[in-house]
CHARMM-style PDB file with segment names, atoms N, HN, CA, C and O in Angstrom:
ATOM      1  N   MET     1      91.081  74.819 106.056  1.00  0.00      PROA
ATOM      2  CA  MET     1      91.178  74.864 107.479  1.00  0.00      PROA
ATOM      3  C   MET     1      92.313  75.859 107.900  1.00  0.00      PROA
ATOM      4  O   MET     1      92.194  76.525 108.928  1.00  0.00      PROA
ATOM      5  N   ASP     2      93.336  75.945 107.151  1.00  0.00      PROA
ATOM      6  HN  ASP     2      93.433  75.404 106.316  1.00  0.00      PROA
ATOM      7  CA  ASP     2      94.341  76.873 107.488  1.00  0.00      PROA
ATOM      8  C   ASP     2      93.935  78.328 107.393  1.00  0.00      PROA
ATOM      9  O   ASP     2      94.469  79.178 108.105  1.00  0.00      PROA
ATOM     10  N   PHE     3      93.007  78.611 106.529  1.00  0.00      PROA
ATOM     11  HN  PHE     3      92.573  77.921 105.950  1.00  0.00      PROA
ATOM     12  CA  PHE     3      92.442  79.980 106.383  1.00  0.00      PROA
ATOM     13  C   PHE     3      91.800  80.376 107.722  1.00  0.00      PROA
ATOM     14  O   PHE     3      92.091  81.430 108.286  1.00  0.00      PROA
ATOM     15  N   PHE     4      90.920  79.495 108.206  1.00  0.00      PROA
ATOM     16  HN  PHE     4      90.683  78.638 107.747  1.00  0.00      PROA
ATOM     17  CA  PHE     4      90.154  79.729 109.490  1.00  0.00      PROA
ATOM     18  C   PHE     4      91.105  79.903 110.619  1.00  0.00      PROA
ATOM     19  O   PHE     4      90.903  80.797 111.441  1.00  0.00      PROA
ATOM     20  N   THR     5      92.078  79.148 110.710  1.00  0.00      PROA
ATOM     21  HN  THR     5      92.242  78.421 110.043  1.00  0.00      PROA
ATOM     22  CA  THR     5      93.120  79.276 111.782  1.00  0.00      PROA
ATOM     23  C   THR     5      93.739  80.537 111.740  1.00  0.00      PROA
ATOM     24  O   THR     5      93.911  81.178 112.777  1.00  0.00      PROA
ATOM     25  N   ASN     6      94.113  80.977 110.569  1.00  0.00      PROA
ATOM     26  HN  ASN     6      93.974  80.456 109.727  1.00  0.00      PROA
ATOM     27  CA  ASN     6      94.895  82.187 110.349  1.00  0.00      PROA
ATOM     28  C   ASN     6      93.839  83.370 110.687  1.00  0.00      PROA
ATOM     29  O   ASN     6      94.174  84.365 111.329  1.00  0.00      PROA
ATOM     30  N   ALA     7      92.695  83.187 110.253  1.00  0.00      PROA
ATOM     31  HN  ALA     7      92.423  82.378 109.732  1.00  0.00      PROA
ATOM     32  CA  ALA     7      91.703  84.246 110.538  1.00  0.00      PROA
ATOM     33  C   ALA     7      91.513  84.585 111.965  1.00  0.00      PROA
ATOM     34  O   ALA     7      91.446  85.732 112.406  1.00  0.00      PROA
ATOM     35  N   ILE     8      91.424  83.366 112.727  1.00  0.00      PROA
ATOM     36  HN  ILE     8      91.478  82.434 112.369  1.00  0.00      PROA
ATOM     37  CA  ILE     8      91.246  83.473 114.180  1.00  0.00      PROA
ATOM     38  C   ILE     8      92.385  84.147 114.917  1.00  0.00      PROA
ATOM     39  O   ILE     8      92.220  84.893 115.882  1.00  0.00      PROA
ATOM     40  N   ASP     9      93.652  83.797 114.342  1.00  0.00      PROA
ATOM     41  HN  ASP     9      93.787  83.191 113.558  1.00  0.00      PROA
ATOM     42  CA  ASP     9      94.808  84.415 114.982  1.00  0.00      PROA
ATOM     43  C   ASP     9      94.808  85.884 114.666  1.00  0.00      PROA
ATOM     44  O   ASP     9      95.167  86.703 115.512  1.00  0.00      PROA
ATOM     45  N   VAL    10      94.414  86.231 113.470  1.00  0.00      PROA
ATOM     46  HN  VAL    10      94.123  85.565 112.783  1.00  0.00      PROA
ATOM     47  CA  VAL    10      94.427  87.712 113.137  1.00  0.00      PROA
ATOM     48  C   VAL    10      93.307  88.474 114.071  1.00  0.00      PROA
ATOM     49  O   VAL    10      93.530  89.590 114.541  1.00  0.00      PROA
ATOM     50  N   LEU    11      92.146  87.796 114.280  1.00  0.00      PROA
ATOM     51  HN  LEU    11      91.965  86.889 113.899  1.00  0.00      PROA
ATOM     52  CA  LEU    11      91.174  88.428 115.125  1.00  0.00      PROA
ATOM     53  C   LEU    11      91.631  88.540 116.559  1.00  0.00      PROA
ATOM     54  O   LEU    11      91.327  89.528 117.227  1.00  0.00      PROA
ATOM     55  N   GLN    12      92.364  87.539 117.054  1.00  0.00      PROA
ATOM     56  HN  GLN    12      92.611  86.736 116.511  1.00  0.00      PROA
ATOM     57  CA  GLN    12      92.827  87.686 118.394  1.00  0.00      PROA
ATOM     58  C   GLN    12      93.856  88.786 118.570  1.00  0.00      PROA
ATOM     59  O   GLN    12      93.897  89.486 119.582  1.00  0.00      PROA
ATOM     60  N   THR    13      94.695  88.911 117.529  1.00  0.00      PROA
ATOM     61  HN  THR    13      94.662  88.343 116.707  1.00  0.00      PROA
ATOM     62  CA  THR    13      95.637  90.002 117.602  1.00  0.00      PROA
ATOM     63  C   THR    13      94.953  91.335 117.527  1.00  0.00      PROA
ATOM     64  O   THR    13      95.382  92.264 118.211  1.00  0.00      PROA
ATOM     65  N   LEU    14      93.935  91.485 116.754  1.00  0.00      PROA
ATOM     66  HN  LEU    14      93.586  90.731 116.198  1.00  0.00      PROA
ATOM     67  CA  LEU    14      93.149  92.802 116.701  1.00  0.00      PROA
ATOM     68  C   LEU    14      92.476  92.969 118.006  1.00  0.00      PROA
ATOM     69  O   LEU    14      92.474  94.113 118.459  1.00  0.00      PROA
ATOM     70  N   VAL    15      91.910  92.045 118.685  1.00  0.00      PROA
ATOM     71  HN  VAL    15      91.912  91.115 118.316  1.00  0.00      PROA
ATOM     72  CA  VAL    15      91.251  92.256 119.910  1.00  0.00      PROA
ATOM     73  C   VAL    15      92.153  92.743 120.930  1.00  0.00      PROA
ATOM     74  O   VAL    15      91.855  93.626 121.734  1.00  0.00      PROA
ATOM     75  N   ILE    16      93.383  92.081 120.870  1.00  0.00      PROA
ATOM     76  HN  ILE    16      93.626  91.364 120.217  1.00  0.00      PROA
ATOM     77  CA  ILE    16      94.377  92.413 121.957  1.00  0.00      PROA
ATOM     78  C   ILE    16      94.848  93.916 121.649  1.00  0.00      PROA
ATOM     79  O   ILE    16      94.994  94.706 122.581  1.00  0.00      PROA
ATOM     80  N   ALA    17      95.061  94.257 120.438  1.00  0.00      PROA
ATOM     81  HN  ALA    17      94.943  93.615 119.681  1.00  0.00      PROA
ATOM     82  CA  ALA    17      95.557  95.600 120.104  1.00  0.00      PROA
ATOM     83  C   ALA    17      94.481  96.655 120.387  1.00  0.00      PROA
ATOM     84  O   ALA    17      94.802  97.758 120.832  1.00  0.00      PROA
ATOM     85  N   LEU    18      93.137  96.310 120.121  1.00  0.00      PROA
ATOM     86  HN  LEU    18      92.876  95.414 119.760  1.00  0.00      PROA
ATOM     87  CA  LEU    18      92.196  97.280 120.441  1.00  0.00      PROA
ATOM     88  C   LEU    18      92.051  97.464 121.945  1.00  0.00      PROA
ATOM     89  O   LEU    18      91.884  98.586 122.423  1.00  0.00      PROA
ATOM     90  N   GLY    19      92.115  96.337 122.709  1.00  0.00      PROA
ATOM     91  HN  GLY    19      92.250  95.426 122.321  1.00  0.00      PROA
ATOM     92  CA  GLY    19      92.038  96.446 124.129  1.00  0.00      PROA
ATOM     93  C   GLY    19      93.037  97.349 124.746  1.00  0.00      PROA
ATOM     94  O   GLY    19      92.735  98.224 125.558  1.00  0.00      PROA
ATOM     95  N   GLY    20      94.405  97.071 124.272  1.00  0.00      PROA
ATOM     96  HN  GLY    20      94.650  96.360 123.612  1.00  0.00      PROA
ATOM     97  CA  GLY    20      95.512  97.919 124.600  1.00  0.00      PROA
ATOM     98  C   GLY    20      95.265  99.421 124.354  1.00  0.00      PROA
ATOM     99  O   GLY    20      95.446 100.283 125.214  1.00  0.00      PROA
ATOM    100  N   GLY    21      94.839  99.650 123.112  1.00  0.00      PROA
ATOM    101  HN  GLY    21      94.691  98.949 122.414  1.00  0.00      PROA
ATOM    102  CA  GLY    21      94.585 100.950 122.696  1.00  0.00      PROA
ATOM    103  C   GLY    21      93.509 101.782 123.492  1.00  0.00      PROA
ATOM    104  O   GLY    21      93.630 102.975 123.772  1.00  0.00      PROA
ATOM    105  N   LEU    22      92.435 100.974 123.817  1.00  0.00      PROA
ATOM    106  HN  LEU    22      92.337 100.005 123.590  1.00  0.00      PROA
ATOM    107  CA  LEU    22      91.378 101.527 124.671  1.00  0.00      PROA
ATOM    108  C   LEU    22      91.839 101.893 126.062  1.00  0.00      PROA
ATOM    109  O   LEU    22      91.421 102.911 126.615  1.00  0.00      PROA
ATOM    110  N   CYS    23      92.750 101.021 126.662  1.00  0.00      PROA
ATOM    111  HN  CYS    23      93.090 100.195 126.213  1.00  0.00      PROA
ATOM    112  CA  CYS    23      93.321 101.373 127.949  1.00  0.00      PROA
ATOM    113  C   CYS    23      94.069 102.654 127.844  1.00  0.00      PROA
ATOM    114  O   CYS    23      93.893 103.515 128.706  1.00  0.00      PROA
ATOM    115  N   VAL    24      94.841 102.835 126.914  1.00  0.00      PROA
ATOM    116  HN  VAL    24      94.984 102.136 126.214  1.00  0.00      PROA
ATOM    117  CA  VAL    24      95.745 103.979 126.762  1.00  0.00      PROA
ATOM    118  C   VAL    24      94.846 105.166 126.532  1.00  0.00      PROA
ATOM    119  O   VAL    24      95.064 106.198 127.166  1.00  0.00      PROA
ATOM    120  N   TRP    25      93.891 105.098 125.707  1.00  0.00      PROA
ATOM    121  HN  TRP    25      93.713 104.260 125.192  1.00  0.00      PROA
ATOM    122  CA  TRP    25      92.976 106.173 125.382  1.00  0.00      PROA
ATOM    123  C   TRP    25      92.184 106.643 126.575  1.00  0.00      PROA
ATOM    124  O   TRP    25      92.009 107.844 126.782  1.00  0.00      PROA
ATOM    125  N   GLU    26      91.694 105.683 127.375  1.00  0.00      PROA
ATOM    126  HN  GLU    26      91.836 104.708 127.207  1.00  0.00      PROA
ATOM    127  CA  GLU    26      90.896 105.790 128.554  1.00  0.00      PROA
ATOM    128  C   GLU    26      91.740 106.671 129.557  1.00  0.00      PROA
ATOM    129  O   GLU    26      91.275 107.633 130.169  1.00  0.00      PROA
ATOM    130  N   ARG    27      92.907 106.266 129.636  1.00  0.00      PROA
ATOM    131  HN  ARG    27      93.285 105.485 129.139  1.00  0.00      PROA
ATOM    132  CA  ARG    27      93.892 106.860 130.591  1.00  0.00      PROA
ATOM    133  C   ARG    27      94.180 108.314 130.233  1.00  0.00      PROA
ATOM    134  O   ARG    27      94.204 109.201 131.086  1.00  0.00      PROA
ATOM    135  N   ASN    28      94.395 108.518 128.934  1.00  0.00      PROA
ATOM    136  HN  ASN    28      94.375 107.797 128.241  1.00  0.00      PROA
ATOM    137  CA  ASN    28      94.550 109.904 128.391  1.00  0.00      PROA
ATOM    138  C   ASN    28      93.386 110.704 128.610  1.00  0.00      PROA
ATOM    139  O   ASN    28      93.568 111.881 128.921  1.00  0.00      PROA
ATOM    140  N   LEU    29      92.141 110.234 128.494  1.00  0.00      PROA
ATOM    141  HN  LEU    29      91.993 109.278 128.241  1.00  0.00      PROA
ATOM    142  CA  LEU    29      90.993 110.984 128.692  1.00  0.00      PROA
ATOM    143  C   LEU    29      90.777 111.393 130.063  1.00  0.00      PROA
ATOM    144  O   LEU    29      90.279 112.495 130.294  1.00  0.00      PROA
ATOM    145  N   ARG    30      91.142 110.522 131.083  1.00  0.00      PROA
ATOM    146  HN  ARG    30      91.546 109.628 130.895  1.00  0.00      PROA
ATOM    147  CA  ARG    30      91.168 110.909 132.454  1.00  0.00      PROA
ATOM    148  C   ARG    30      92.139 112.019 132.725  1.00  0.00      PROA
ATOM    149  O   ARG    30      91.814 112.916 133.503  1.00  0.00      PROA
ATOM    150  N   GLU    31      93.243 112.019 132.170  1.00  0.00      PROA
ATOM    151  HN  GLU    31      93.507 111.291 131.538  1.00  0.00      PROA
ATOM    152  CA  GLU    31      94.246 113.107 132.424  1.00  0.00      PROA
ATOM    153  C   GLU    31      93.724 114.453 131.838  1.00  0.00      PROA
ATOM    154  O   GLU    31      93.922 115.538 132.385  1.00  0.00      PROA
ATOM    155  N   MET    32      93.011 114.273 130.629  1.00  0.00      PROA
ATOM    156  HN  MET    32      92.850 113.392 130.184  1.00  0.00      PROA
ATOM    157  CA  MET    32      92.594 115.541 129.987  1.00  0.00      PROA
ATOM    158  C   MET    32      91.396 116.057 130.715  1.00  0.00      PROA
ATOM    159  O   MET    32      91.151 117.263 130.698  1.00  0.00      PROA
ATOM    160  N   ASP    33      90.615 115.183 131.370  1.00  0.00      PROA
ATOM    161  HN  ASP    33      90.814 114.203 131.383  1.00  0.00      PROA
ATOM    162  CA  ASP    33      89.437 115.546 132.153  1.00  0.00      PROA
ATOM    163  C   ASP    33      89.861 116.465 133.226  1.00  0.00      PROA
ATOM    164  O   ASP    33      89.148 117.428 133.510  1.00  0.00      PROA
ATOM    165  N   ILE    34      90.972 116.237 133.843  1.00  0.00      PROA
ATOM    166  HN  ILE    34      91.551 115.455 133.613  1.00  0.00      PROA
ATOM    167  CA  ILE    34      91.446 117.058 134.886  1.00  0.00      PROA
ATOM    168  C   ILE    34      91.893 118.397 134.509  1.00  0.00      PROA
ATOM    169  O   ILE    34      91.756 119.364 135.258  1.00  0.00      PROA
ATOM    170  N   ASN    35      92.458 118.463 133.280  1.00  0.00      PROA
ATOM    171  HN  ASN    35      92.570 117.678 132.671  1.00  0.00      PROA
ATOM    172  CA  ASN    35      92.951 119.686 132.724  1.00  0.00      PROA
ATOM    173  C   ASN    35      92.061 120.551 132.061  1.00  0.00      PROA
ATOM    174  O   ASN    35      92.443 121.663 131.695  1.00  0.00      PROA
ATOM    175  N   ILE    36      90.659 120.067 131.827  1.00  0.00      PROA
ATOM    176  HN  ILE    36      90.349 119.164 132.124  1.00  0.00      PROA
ATOM    177  CA  ILE    36      89.791 120.766 130.926  1.00  0.00      PROA
ATOM    178  C   ILE    36      89.224 121.985 131.763  1.00  0.00      PROA
ATOM    179  O   ILE    36      88.796 121.895 132.914  1.00  0.00      PROA
ATOM    180  N   VAL    37      89.286 123.085 131.038  1.00  0.00      PROA
ATOM    181  HN  VAL    37      89.633 123.158 130.103  1.00  0.00      PROA
ATOM    182  CA  VAL    37      88.649 124.276 131.603  1.00  0.00      PROA
ATOM    183  C   VAL    37      87.432 124.695 130.756  1.00  0.00      PROA
ATOM    184  O   VAL    37      87.472 124.943 129.550  1.00  0.00      PROA
ATOM    185  N   THR    38      86.378 124.739 131.525  1.00  0.00      PROA
ATOM    186  HN  THR    38      86.345 124.538 132.504  1.00  0.00      PROA
ATOM    187  CA  THR    38      85.175 125.053 130.784  1.00  0.00      PROA
ATOM    188  C   THR    38      85.047 126.568 130.500  1.00  0.00      PROA
ATOM    189  O   THR    38      85.234 127.390 131.397  1.00  0.00      PROA
ATOM    190  N   VAL    39      84.719 126.930 129.209  1.00  0.00      PROA
ATOM    191  HN  VAL    39      84.568 126.262 128.480  1.00  0.00      PROA
ATOM    192  CA  VAL    39      84.580 128.315 128.840  1.00  0.00      PROA
ATOM    193  C   VAL    39      83.069 128.548 128.537  1.00  0.00      PROA
ATOM    194  O   VAL    39      82.466 127.902 127.681  1.00  0.00      PROA
ATOM    195  N   GLN    40      82.534 129.471 129.267  1.00  0.00      PROA
ATOM    196  HN  GLN    40      83.025 129.996 129.963  1.00  0.00      PROA
ATOM    197  CA  GLN    40      81.130 129.843 129.061  1.00  0.00      PROA
ATOM    198  C   GLN    40      81.055 131.188 128.255  1.00  0.00      PROA
ATOM    199  O   GLN    40      81.804 132.130 128.515  1.00  0.00      PROA
ATOM    200  N   PRO    41      80.161 131.223 127.317  1.00  0.00      PROA
ATOM    201  CA  PRO    41      79.912 132.379 126.542  1.00  0.00      PROA
ATOM    202  C   PRO    41      79.377 133.537 127.357  1.00  0.00      PROA
ATOM    203  O   PRO    41      78.503 133.377 128.209  1.00  0.00      PROA
ATOM    204  N   GLN    42      79.921 134.698 127.077  1.00  0.00      PROA
ATOM    205  HN  GLN    42      80.631 134.828 126.385  1.00  0.00      PROA
ATOM    206  CA  GLN    42      79.576 135.855 127.805  1.00  0.00      PROA
ATOM    207  C   GLN    42      78.362 136.460 126.985  1.00  0.00      PROA
ATOM    208  O   GLN    42      78.415 136.574 125.761  1.00  0.00      PROA
ATOM    209  N   GLY    43      77.302 136.826 127.712  1.00  0.00      PROA
ATOM    210  HN  GLY    43      77.259 136.733 128.707  1.00  0.00      PROA
ATOM    211  CA  GLY    43      76.228 137.485 127.022  1.00  0.00      PROA
ATOM    212  C   GLY    43      75.290 138.199 127.757  1.00  0.00      PROA
ATOM    213  OT1 GLY    43      74.362 138.770 127.183  1.00  0.00      PROA
TER     214      GLY     43
END
């Protein structure tokens, strides 16, 4: 039973870490989206 309790704790920690990482990543993408300059090939 201790194994399952420990596994659940680890999964909860991973979910929290992933959620925080996604928030930071999404915020960085928004900032990059403002600064992106589109380059079109000349032809």
